[in-house]
FIGUKOL-356622 format. One line per 10 residues: number of its first residue (from 1); their letters; for each residue x, y, z of C-alpha. Coordinates in pm, 1 decimal. Each point is the difference from the previous one (the first is absolute). Layout:
BEGIN
NUM	A	X,Y,Z; ...
This chain:
BEGIN
1	MSQLRFRVVE	-1775.4,3052.8,483.0; -339.0,-156.8,-78.6; -18.4,194.3,-326.1; 339.8,-140.0,-93.7; -123.8,-351.3,74.3; -308.3,34.2,-215.0; 202.7,157.3,-279.4; 257.3,-279.6,-10.2; -272.6,-266.0,20.8; -184.2,157.9,-290.7
11	EAYNRKALSV	325.4,25.6,-193.1; 70.0,-370.2,60.7; -350.7,-105.4,-105.2; 19.8,201.0,-322.5; 328.1,-150.7,-119.7; -0.8,-187.7,-327.7; 233.6,-274.9,-108.4; 305.5,138.9,-175.7; 66.7,-136.4,-345.2; 307.0,-224.2,-6.7
21	EIPVERPQEY	218.9,-4.7,-305.9; 14.3,-367.7,-90.9; 312.9,-93.5,-197.4; -63.8,-105.0,-357.1; 236.3,-293.7,48.4; -101.6,-317.2,174.3; 148.2,-53.3,351.0; 268.8,-235.9,-129.1; 137.4,282.9,-214.5; 58.2,246.9,287.6
31	YGKYVFNRQR	40.1,-247.4,287.7; 332.7,63.3,172.9; 64.5,311.7,-207.9; 174.0,169.3,292.2; 183.8,-306.1,134.9; 360.1,-94.0,-73.3; -101.7,-363.2,-48.1; 178.8,-269.2,-196.3; -139.7,122.4,-328.2; 144.7,347.9,63.3
41	MQQYLPKDIY	324.3,-151.8,127.6; 44.6,-183.3,-328.7; -56.9,324.3,-189.7; 234.4,220.8,201.3; 273.6,-234.4,126.0; 279.2,-179.4,-187.4; -73.8,-370.9,-36.0; 270.0,-113.6,242.7; -108.0,255.5,260.7; -365.2,-100.9,-36.9
51	EALVNAIDNK	89.5,-366.8,46.4; 219.2,76.1,302.7; -278.9,202.3,163.7; -270.0,-260.8,-66.7; 229.1,-275.4,127.2; 65.7,194.6,320.7; -374.4,54.8,52.0; -104.4,-358.7,-72.7; 278.3,-164.9,196.1; 11.7,256.5,282.1
61	ETLSREVADS	361.0,90.9,-64.6; 200.6,318.0,60.6; 38.9,243.3,-288.1; 346.6,136.2,-81.0; 61.3,375.4,-2.3; 98.8,-13.7,-369.3; -335.8,-150.6,-91.1; -174.0,254.8,223.0; 167.1,287.0,-190.9; -131.4,-133.1,-330.4
71	VADGMKRWAI	-347.4,-61.6,146.5; -6.4,355.2,136.2; 81.4,141.3,-342.9; -276.2,-200.0,-168.2; -248.6,77.8,275.3; 78.2,372.7,-27.5; -50.1,0.8,-378.2; -330.8,-181.8,34.2; -118.2,236.2,275.1; 96.3,313.7,-196.9
81	DNGARHYTHW	-168.9,-138.7,-310.8; -317.2,-22.7,208.1; 20.2,355.2,133.3; 172.9,-59.9,333.3; 213.2,285.3,132.7; 86.0,-134.6,347.5; 79.8,-328.3,170.5; -59.8,-117.6,353.7; 68.4,-294.3,226.1; -349.7,-117.5,100.6
91	FHPLTDGTAE	-12.1,-182.6,333.8; -232.6,-110.5,280.3; 83.4,160.5,336.3; -173.4,-114.7,319.3; -292.2,237.4,-58.2; -213.6,-241.3,-210.1; 52.0,238.9,-293.0; 280.3,64.9,-249.0; 281.3,253.1,-15.6; 192.5,166.3,-281.0
101	KHDAFVNVDG	255.6,277.8,-57.7; 17.0,128.5,-357.4; 325.2,87.9,-178.9; 25.6,140.9,-349.6; 198.0,-190.4,-262.2; 201.6,316.0,-66.6; 361.3,65.3,94.0; 216.2,300.7,-86.0; 229.5,-45.3,-300.8; 268.0,251.8,109.4
111	KGGVVEEFSG	-80.5,227.0,-294.7; -295.0,185.1,146.2; -251.3,-264.6,-109.6; -134.5,-333.3,119.5; -1.5,-361.7,-114.8; -244.8,-275.2,87.2; 177.7,-268.7,201.7; -96.5,-307.5,198.1; 265.6,-249.6,111.6; -4.3,-345.7,147.3
121	KLLVQQEGDA	113.5,149.3,329.9; -311.8,221.4,12.7; -220.9,-289.9,-105.8; 132.6,-247.7,255.7; 32.9,210.5,313.5; -93.2,337.7,143.8; 21.4,160.8,340.9; -300.9,114.9,198.2; -59.5,143.6,346.9; -63.5,-310.0,211.5
131	SSFPNGGIRN	-80.9,194.8,315.9; -296.3,183.4,-153.7; -200.8,-317.0,-59.1; -145.5,-222.5,273.0; 287.5,-218.3,118.9; -72.2,-93.2,361.1; 318.0,159.2,132.6; 243.3,-180.0,-229.9; 110.4,335.1,-142.8; 42.6,320.2,202.6
141	TFEARGYSVW	-55.7,342.3,-150.0; 375.5,56.2,-10.3; 46.1,-343.1,-166.8; -194.4,67.2,-314.3; 159.2,-210.8,-270.4; -204.6,-273.5,-167.0; 5.1,-169.3,-340.0; -259.8,-87.1,-260.9; 113.0,-293.5,-215.8; -145.5,-113.5,-333.3
151	DISSPAFILD	-230.3,-304.4,2.8; 65.8,-154.1,-341.4; -294.9,-240.4,32.6; -259.7,279.7,-17.3; -2.0,197.1,-327.4; 48.1,376.0,-8.4; -295.5,209.7,-114.9; -86.3,355.4,-97.8; -249.7,191.3,210.4; -78.0,365.7,-70.2
161	KTLCIPTIFI	310.8,48.4,-215.9; 229.1,-152.3,263.7; 191.6,-326.3,-35.1; -74.4,-198.7,316.8; 252.9,-267.9,100.7; -127.3,-246.8,264.2; 256.1,-28.7,280.3; 54.0,-129.8,349.2; 90.5,244.6,279.2; 262.1,-86.0,262.4
171	SYTGESLDYK	189.2,185.1,270.8; 369.4,85.6,-11.5; 56.6,-288.5,241.3; -192.7,-248.1,-216.5; -336.7,-33.5,174.1; -306.7,6.9,-225.3; -213.2,313.0,36.9; -271.3,-100.1,-244.2; -241.4,-277.6,-92.4; 158.3,-114.1,-326.5
181	APLLRAINSV	334.2,-126.2,134.6; -152.9,-240.7,254.4; -267.7,-100.5,-250.5; 268.6,-103.5,-249.3; 176.7,-193.9,276.2; -325.4,-173.5,96.1; -68.5,-88.6,-363.6; 350.3,-142.1,-37.3; -37.0,-193.9,324.3; -327.7,-164.1,-99.6
191	DKAASDVARY	144.9,-65.5,-346.5; 285.7,-202.4,147.7; -206.0,-185.6,259.4; -291.9,-76.9,-232.1; 230.5,-106.3,-283.6; 169.4,-250.8,228.5; -336.4,-155.8,86.9; -135.2,23.9,-356.1; 294.0,-206.6,-123.7; -139.9,-299.4,189.4
201	FYPEVKHVIS	-263.7,-2.7,-273.9; 166.1,185.8,-289.9; 382.0,-38.5,0.6; 35.8,247.5,-288.1; -132.1,297.2,201.4; 251.7,283.8,39.3; -216.4,270.8,155.3; -334.6,44.9,172.3; -169.1,332.8,-64.3; -219.5,182.6,249.3
211	YLGWEQEYFL	-308.1,147.0,-169.6; -235.5,270.1,119.7; -336.7,113.5,-127.3; -135.7,291.8,201.6; -357.0,129.3,-1.6; -1.5,373.3,66.2; -318.5,132.0,160.5; -59.2,374.3,27.1; -264.1,268.6,45.4; -64.4,296.1,-226.7
221	VDEALYSARP	-130.3,332.1,130.8; -76.9,311.6,-197.4; 287.6,244.1,36.5; -221.9,287.5,113.2; -152.4,-208.2,279.7; 341.9,-131.2,97.8; 138.6,353.4,31.4; -289.6,94.9,228.2; 90.5,-278.7,246.2; 319.7,91.2,191.8
231	DLVMSGRTLM	3.3,-346.5,158.2; 18.4,-167.9,-342.9; 271.2,240.1,-113.7; 213.3,-40.9,313.5; -54.6,-363.0,101.1; -151.8,-177.4,-299.1; -316.3,-97.9,188.8; -312.1,161.0,141.1; 53.8,50.9,371.9; -369.1,76.8,42.8
241	GHESAKNQQL	-318.8,-52.0,-194.6; -326.6,-177.7,67.7; -69.8,-285.9,-236.4; -228.3,62.5,-295.3; -354.7,-138.1,13.1; 95.3,-197.1,-309.8; 347.8,-140.4,-29.4; 81.4,-357.9,-98.7; -287.0,-183.5,167.2; -185.5,-67.7,-327.1
251	EDHYFGAIPS	314.0,-159.4,-145.0; -71.2,178.9,-327.2; 341.1,155.7,-61.8; 216.6,-312.6,-18.5; 66.6,-87.2,-366.8; -264.7,257.5,-94.2; 8.0,225.1,-304.7; 304.9,226.1,24.5; -93.7,372.4,9.7; 103.5,178.7,-319.6
261	RVEAFMLDLE	238.8,238.2,180.2; 167.8,-291.9,172.9; 21.3,-204.4,-317.7; 171.2,290.9,-175.5; 252.1,14.5,285.3; 50.9,-376.9,-10.3; 61.4,0.1,-375.0; 249.3,284.8,27.8; 177.6,-178.3,285.8; 5.3,-330.3,-187.5
271	IECHKLGIPA	161.0,160.0,-305.9; 267.0,166.8,215.0; 61.9,-330.9,179.3; 49.9,-184.6,-327.3; 244.7,260.4,-126.8; 204.9,-62.2,314.9; -15.6,-377.7,-33.9; -247.4,-52.6,285.9; -223.9,-286.5,-122.1; -330.4,145.7,126.6
281	KTRHNEVAPN	-277.4,-242.6,-85.3; -300.8,8.5,235.2; -208.4,296.2,115.0; -332.7,6.4,182.1; -216.7,161.9,265.2; 77.0,-126.5,348.6; -249.0,-53.4,283.6; -10.1,347.7,156.8; -134.1,303.9,-189.7; 277.0,183.4,-184.8
291	QFELAPIYEE	232.7,-299.2,53.8; 172.1,-165.9,-296.6; 270.9,-250.5,-81.8; 278.6,-42.9,-253.8; 189.4,-327.0,-37.8; 284.8,-93.4,-235.7; 129.9,-324.9,-145.9; 242.3,-182.2,233.5; 367.3,95.5,-14.6; 322.9,-89.1,176.0
301	TNLANDHNLL	-34.0,135.4,353.5; 268.5,269.6,-16.3; -133.7,144.2,-326.2; -361.7,-33.4,115.3; 82.4,198.9,311.8; 174.2,272.6,-202.1; -303.3,17.4,-225.5; -239.1,31.1,292.7; 193.3,291.6,148.1; 18.0,162.8,-341.5
311	LMSLMSEVAR	-374.2,-51.3,-43.5; -82.3,167.0,331.2; 178.6,319.4,-101.8; -128.0,-24.6,-356.6; -365.5,-38.5,97.8; 17.6,310.6,220.1; 135.4,200.7,-294.0; -259.5,-132.7,-245.1; -283.3,52.8,249.3; 73.9,372.1,18.4
321	RHNFRVLLHE	-40.6,25.8,-376.4; -356.8,-122.0,53.9; -72.5,223.5,301.2; 23.5,-294.8,239.2; 217.4,-79.9,297.2; 105.1,-359.3,67.9; -32.4,-119.8,358.6; 238.1,-287.3,76.8; -63.1,7.3,374.6; -120.1,-338.7,126.1
331	KPFAGVNGSG	-310.2,148.2,166.6; -85.1,346.7,-132.9; -368.9,-36.4,91.3; -148.9,-158.3,312.3; -279.7,-252.2,-38.1; 89.6,-122.5,-349.9; 265.4,-231.3,-139.0; 359.8,102.0,33.5; 258.1,-51.0,-273.6; 254.0,-279.1,-15.0
341	KHNNWSLGTD	269.8,-108.2,-238.6; -39.1,-375.8,-22.0; 339.9,-153.4,-72.3; -43.2,-312.7,-212.5; 329.1,-182.9,46.1; 136.0,-308.4,-168.6; 322.3,-180.7,-85.0; 96.9,-138.0,-340.1; 307.0,-166.6,-146.0; 206.8,130.8,-288.0
351	TGVQLFAPGK	-128.1,-306.7,-189.5; -359.8,123.1,21.7; -139.4,-207.9,288.2; -237.8,174.7,240.3; 94.5,-152.0,334.5; -338.1,62.5,166.4; -201.6,-152.3,-286.2; -116.2,-364.3,23.9; 150.7,-227.7,-263.8; -107.1,-289.2,-218.5
361	TPLENLRFIT	234.6,-264.3,140.2; 57.0,-132.5,353.2; 346.8,158.0,10.6; -134.5,339.0,-105.4; -269.1,-23.1,266.3; 264.2,-80.5,259.7; 184.9,312.6,-110.7; -321.6,201.7,36.1; -70.1,-128.5,351.6; 364.0,48.6,98.7
371	FVVNVMAAVH	5.7,369.4,-81.4; -349.5,76.9,131.2; 68.3,-170.0,333.5; 334.0,177.4,38.7; -170.6,334.9,-55.2; -257.5,-88.2,265.0; 278.7,-94.1,241.6; 185.2,326.8,-68.9; -312.8,210.9,49.9; -79.9,-187.9,320.9
381	KHNGLLKASI	345.3,54.5,145.9; 12.3,368.2,-94.4; -369.4,100.2,13.0; 76.1,288.3,235.6; 275.5,128.3,-227.2; -222.9,-16.4,-307.8; -261.7,203.0,185.7; 265.7,253.0,98.0; 109.3,23.8,-365.0; -340.6,135.7,-103.7
391	MSATNCHRLG	-77.3,206.0,310.4; -3.2,380.8,-4.9; -182.1,292.0,155.7; -227.6,2.6,-304.2; -57.5,-372.2,-60.0; -103.5,-62.3,360.6; -322.9,192.0,-72.7; -88.8,-242.0,-279.9; 79.5,-343.0,142.7; -290.1,-198.0,138.9
401	ANEAPPAIIS	-281.1,209.3,-146.5; -211.2,12.7,-316.7; 152.2,-300.2,-179.4; 358.0,78.0,99.3; 172.6,-300.0,159.5; 47.9,-1.9,377.8; 323.8,85.6,177.2; 69.7,-368.7,62.6; 197.0,-181.5,-267.9; -153.3,-330.8,-110.3
411	IFAGKQLSEI	0.7,-202.4,-321.4; -308.5,-96.7,-196.1; 63.0,-321.8,-193.1; -343.9,-92.0,-133.8; -194.2,-323.4,24.6; 196.6,-216.3,-243.8; 348.4,96.7,119.7; -109.3,-25.4,364.6; -123.6,-353.6,-56.4; 326.3,-95.1,-171.3
421	LEKLEKSNHD	209.3,139.7,283.3; -208.8,-185.9,256.4; 33.8,-331.5,-188.9; 373.9,47.4,-41.5; 50.1,73.0,367.0; -185.1,-316.2,103.1; 139.5,-232.6,-265.6; 295.1,-229.1,71.6; 89.0,-101.1,-354.8; 175.3,168.0,-290.2
431	ELIDLSGKEG	-282.1,-7.6,-254.5; -83.1,342.6,-138.6; -351.5,138.3,1.8; -158.4,96.9,-329.4; -47.3,374.4,-45.2; -279.4,64.4,-244.1; -5.1,332.9,-176.2; -306.2,195.8,-101.0; -327.3,-189.6,-22.3; -299.6,85.1,-210.8
441	ISLGMSQIPE	-346.3,91.0,126.3; -299.3,-19.4,-231.6; -253.4,273.9,71.0; -279.1,-174.4,-193.0; -48.0,290.4,-241.5; 60.4,-74.0,-365.7; 119.7,352.2,-78.0; 263.1,-4.0,275.7; 323.4,-201.2,-38.3; 143.7,-223.5,271.3
451	VMVDNTDRNR	158.7,197.6,284.8; 351.1,-103.0,107.8; 38.6,20.3,376.7; 340.2,65.2,163.6; 142.1,-240.7,254.1; -34.3,257.6,275.7; -260.7,258.9,98.9; 81.2,348.8,131.5; -19.4,131.8,354.5; -29.1,376.6,17.7
461	TSPFAFTGNR	82.8,3.0,371.4; 330.1,-184.4,-37.8; 316.4,212.6,9.3; 203.4,-266.9,-179.4; -193.2,-227.2,-235.3; 97.2,-276.9,-240.1; -183.7,79.1,-324.1; 86.9,-279.8,-239.1; 359.1,55.8,-116.5; 107.9,283.6,225.8
471	FEFRAVGSSA	-46.0,149.6,345.9; -187.5,326.8,41.5; 137.3,216.7,280.6; -314.9,207.7,46.0; 104.6,194.0,308.9; 239.6,236.7,-183.7; -117.5,362.6,10.9; -76.8,212.4,-305.5; 262.6,267.9,73.4; 275.0,-245.0,96.4
481	NCASAMIALN	317.1,-88.9,-181.0; -57.1,-365.7,-99.0; 365.6,-67.8,79.3; -61.2,-0.9,375.6; -232.2,-300.1,-23.0; 201.2,-167.7,-275.9; 326.5,26.8,194.0; -149.4,-172.8,304.2; -184.8,-264.9,-201.3; 283.1,-94.9,-235.4
491	AAVAEQLSEF	248.4,-5.2,288.3; -221.6,-220.2,217.6; -60.3,-245.9,-283.3; 371.7,-3.9,-88.4; 89.6,-88.1,357.6; -262.8,-273.5,13.2; 100.9,-154.7,-333.4; 365.8,-2.8,105.8; -89.7,-183.6,321.8; -220.3,-240.6,-197.5
501	KTTVDARMAQ	284.0,-77.6,-241.9; 242.1,-64.5,286.4; -241.9,-237.3,173.0; -94.3,-190.9,-315.4; 364.2,-37.4,-101.2; 78.8,-137.6,346.5; -280.5,-255.6,-31.5; 123.7,-103.4,-343.5; 355.6,-34.8,133.9; -138.5,-248.7,252.1
511	GDTMQHAILE	-148.9,-213.4,-278.4; -347.0,145.1,-62.4; -121.1,39.2,-355.4; -57.2,356.3,-111.7; -377.2,-47.7,-10.2; -16.9,-154.8,346.6; 229.4,265.2,150.2; -205.7,282.6,-150.0; -335.0,-148.9,107.1; 119.3,-63.7,354.7
521	EIRLLISRSK	114.3,361.4,35.5; -321.4,127.4,-159.2; -208.2,-191.7,255.8; 195.3,158.3,282.8; -38.6,348.6,-147.7; -374.3,-44.1,-50.9; -37.0,-102.6,362.8; 221.6,280.6,134.9; -168.2,274.6,-203.0; -364.6,-102.6,46.3
531	AIHFDGNGYS	-57.6,306.9,216.6; 41.5,233.7,-297.9; -258.5,-187.1,-209.8; -347.5,155.2,32.0; -272.9,-4.8,-264.6; -277.6,159.8,204.8; -124.0,351.5,71.7; 294.5,214.9,103.2; -233.6,270.0,133.2; -162.9,-213.6,268.2
541	EEWKAEAARR	74.5,49.1,368.0; 32.3,-378.2,25.5; 295.0,6.3,-241.7; 179.5,267.3,203.1; -26.6,-219.0,308.3; 96.8,-311.0,-194.4; 300.1,172.7,-160.0; 127.0,95.9,344.9; -38.0,-360.3,116.5; 196.7,-112.5,-306.3
551	GLDCETNAAK	286.7,227.5,94.1; -30.3,237.1,-296.9; 101.8,362.8,36.4; -320.8,185.0,96.2; 153.2,337.8,90.5; -211.6,291.9,-126.3; 206.0,294.2,126.5; 175.5,116.5,-318.1; 299.0,135.4,190.2; 54.6,-332.4,179.1
561	IFDAYLKQSS	-49.8,-207.8,-314.7; 333.0,134.0,-130.6; 173.4,-186.0,285.4; -21.0,-314.1,-214.6; 293.3,127.8,-206.8; 223.9,-17.6,305.9; -100.3,-346.0,120.6; 302.3,-229.0,2.4; -159.7,-225.3,-262.4; -37.6,298.6,-234.4
571	IDMFQNTGIF	353.9,124.2,61.1; 139.7,-347.8,-63.2; -207.0,-46.6,-313.3; 100.9,331.9,-155.8; 366.2,-46.2,89.8; 14.7,-360.1,-123.1; -155.9,97.7,-332.8; 238.7,296.2,-35.3; -276.5,261.7,-22.0; 39.3,209.9,316.8
581	NKIELEARNE	242.1,8.9,287.1; -119.0,85.0,349.4; 105.9,364.2,-28.9; -207.0,45.0,-316.4; -303.3,-165.2,160.0; 21.6,218.6,308.4; 38.7,310.7,-215.5; -299.1,-90.9,-216.7; -215.7,-54.1,304.3; 99.7,342.7,126.8
591	VKWEMYTKKV	-123.7,136.9,-332.6; -327.2,-194.9,24.6; -73.0,128.5,350.0; 98.0,353.3,-96.6; -219.0,-5.2,-312.9; -294.0,-133.9,201.6; 38.7,278.3,255.2; 35.6,275.3,-257.4; -304.5,-107.5,-200.2; -221.1,-15.2,309.5
601	QIEARVLGDL	148.7,329.3,117.9; -88.5,172.4,-327.9; -353.9,-138.8,13.2; -45.6,116.0,359.5; 120.5,350.4,-82.1; -228.0,25.8,-301.5; -297.1,-134.8,193.4; 59.0,240.0,286.4; 24.6,295.2,-237.4; -316.8,-95.3,-186.6
611	AINHILPIAT	-191.3,-62.2,321.6; 92.3,330.0,166.7; 21.2,232.7,-301.7; -258.8,-144.9,-238.8; -258.3,-217.7,171.6; -56.8,163.2,340.3; -42.7,354.9,-136.6; -263.1,-126.6,-245.1; -175.7,-196.2,275.4; 3.3,311.9,218.9
621	RYQSILMDNV	-145.5,208.1,-281.9; -279.4,-250.2,-58.6; -64.1,-21.4,373.4; -37.2,380.1,7.0; -254.2,-19.3,-281.7; -198.3,-258.3,195.9; 14.2,208.4,318.9; -118.1,305.6,-191.2; -289.0,-203.9,-136.1; -89.5,-122.5,350.1
631	FKLRKLFDEE	6.1,355.7,133.9; -227.6,128.7,-278.7; -248.1,-287.1,25.6; -36.1,46.3,373.7; -55.9,371.1,-53.1; -269.7,-76.4,-257.0; -197.0,-268.4,188.8; -119.5,-43.4,355.2; 217.1,-191.6,241.3; -163.3,-341.9,-55.0
641	KGQKFTAPDV	8.9,17.5,-377.7; 340.7,162.9,0.7; 149.4,-289.0,194.5; -177.7,-255.1,-217.3; 105.6,154.0,-330.8; 360.2,61.0,108.1; 59.8,-337.7,167.9; 166.7,-157.8,-309.6; 233.0,296.5,-42.7; 82.7,5.4,370.1
651	QMIEDISEYM	84.7,-371.3,-10.1; 220.3,59.3,-304.6; 172.9,290.6,174.9; 70.2,-228.3,296.4; 130.3,-276.2,-228.7; 228.4,240.1,-184.9; 131.5,137.3,330.1; 72.6,-351.6,124.1; 171.3,-102.5,-325.6; 210.1,316.8,-7.0
661	LIIKDEVNKM	103.2,-45.4,362.7; 114.9,-356.9,-67.1; 185.2,104.8,-317.1; 184.4,280.3,182.3; 87.1,-228.7,288.3; 124.8,-283.8,-223.4; 201.0,236.6,-220.6; 172.3,128.1,314.4; 65.3,-359.8,111.0; 135.6,-79.6,-345.3
671	VEARKVANRI	236.9,297.7,8.8; 122.4,-88.7,349.9; 44.9,-363.9,-101.7; 216.5,113.0,-291.9; 211.0,214.4,228.4; 53.6,-290.7,237.6; 83.2,-239.4,-284.1; 236.7,244.7,-167.0; 215.4,9.5,312.9; 68.6,-374.6,-27.5
681	DSEREKAIAY	345.7,-76.0,-142.7; -63.2,-357.9,-113.8; -161.7,-5.7,-344.3; -176.7,-325.4,88.8; -144.1,130.5,325.6; -96.2,327.8,-167.1; -188.9,-188.3,-272.9; -177.9,-210.5,262.7; -96.2,316.2,189.7; -146.0,152.1,-316.7
691	HDMVVPAMEI	-193.9,-321.0,-62.3; -128.3,-31.4,357.2; -67.7,365.2,89.7; -27.3,216.4,-313.0; -196.3,-228.5,-231.4; -285.5,-65.8,249.7; -43.6,373.9,54.0; -10.9,52.7,-376.7; -274.6,-260.6,-32.1; -214.2,172.4,261.9
701	VREYIDKLEL	50.1,341.7,-162.9; -109.5,-147.7,-332.2; -303.0,-170.0,152.3; -140.0,326.2,135.7; 86.7,207.4,-305.4; -195.6,-253.7,-202.7; -291.8,43.7,239.8; 16.5,375.8,-56.9; -3.9,-54.2,-375.8; -343.2,-161.1,36.3
711	VVDNELWPLP	-153.3,293.7,188.1; 172.5,313.3,-132.3; -171.1,175.4,-290.7; 125.9,-149.8,-327.6; 49.3,348.8,-146.1; 244.6,84.3,278.7; 206.4,-320.9,6.1; 348.0,97.2,-122.4; 132.7,-325.1,-153.0; -123.5,-212.6,-291.9
721	KYRELLFIR	-193.6,-294.4,140.9; 29.5,-368.9,-82.0; -309.8,10.7,-221.1; 180.9,264.1,-207.5; 345.9,-157.0,4.7; -95.8,-358.5,-78.5; -204.9,27.6,-316.4; 155.2,112.1,-328.5; -251.6,152.1,-237.4
């Protein structure tokens, strides 16, 4: 095994960057090449059909079956012209990944041959097995029917010679079994509620659009090293491994020069993204060794989420071409930064107004304060739910460590906005406070121009931060489907804006002016939601105690955090906004508990196997070598010298024996804890049992395996170490 390790390490170190074929054209010439966007629609659809489709998309209207037939014909011709041979309904089941079933365009012609066909019926709706995906008990095995239904707002695309049609996925009885359907409902809900409030300031507004800009963090590992780590292959993270002497403590990797192999991968990925209409823009080294980030230009939330899921599968495919493996686990390596997927979220009107951006007039500034304060009120009311929306068996390893935000939801507002909110709360008049934009700072160096400073700083420990014209939901995990967080956030804000509109209208009906009614309600909301406002250090023990005193959700048990979905306030909010009914919420929580249990179960099984079949035999072999050395030295020297010269080896033999005994004992405890947990019928109680009994045993097993790694001969150690995994040559 040790020879294999040294061979794969040498192979990884000797790799060279692969040459990437850079298109001769500029990006604008191949951007969206494999997307059935509006340019392609105009080319392949009759004018009246194109206009009907665009009108349905823009105005959120239903498409007739006749139009769908014509769209299907044009879409098929475009796909075949670009080499596609199959089509698939591409959807987002409750696995955090995507799903697809491919069908060929061919149909028999009755004459012994085939014809290429694709109808509106096949485009609009297909049947899938709803019982084979996570569904929380909504569908039994003998009740398998489910439907995937075309989402006209997200353009079809070609991936690996297959036409992919974005769809929702619902059960035969109508419940949503995916992330896209409730996300679309949440987007529509916040559109209606925010539009109603926006019309106080801009009567011409018809729609408010939810925008999302995600920042995808990830690790790269050489494929040979990855294959030599069963824990990485099976669970996506290292279940053991002592930290490298050098990791991120010198802070020399962040924004550093990108290694040539990585840059070749990034360029290849960027080109593939652009062909698929993913507006990849930013790339850089992240804080931890081998950690990187890709970020696109903002898009409408539904499309942005589709693009993120497409990217995650695309980057894995491209990485293999460069002899890499992508790690999207939130904490693949202990002791260094984990990976998040910061969700930068904002709202904008169809007239081009960014609702979270300060304005130039008093009325525009009132609009700004109105929407910001309502978001703060929504996050305060549903802080436990928002935490539950980003919680998982993988993300719980990341939160609260190495720059990841803590598992307590709070809002960072920044000095200027905080001062404005405080003045507004205390004021008793209707005058609006001036909101200055960026200010200049002169650095006193003639060669350096004036620096424009934003109206808010950043707080890396805040899970939900206001960053100038948007909110950054930093607690979202790198492997997650963004929709989970966006559903909860958009729904909570929609509910709050609806309540705000009702209250303001009631005040106006009693004779208040619009401005006075809005300001009075804003003052109340600022006062009620003060508990969620925190600009300090989210890592401090003082904040944890203070957050508890403020009444914020401070639960850290991942399995119990999911309970927030079934609080009455959450059930009411989701039902009132038309996103989930109680049955759907209960089913989704069953899935969350089940997924938590299964992921921990897999990790425990892998860890137990590695401990018993890989680590302990090697430790025993090394211990035998030491004992042989002790025996020979004592034969060679007199008793006094023999004891003196063999004392270090004897101490090491004792240490190894102690470590091995603890590892064996804890592995047995871990196995027994799994057996006990597996007999529990309730998915919630089973998940709690895994959290409370299995995870602690796993941590102890890891601790003592890592101790063995420090004493066992390096030539014998069977698995690539952190110092080999974390540095790409």
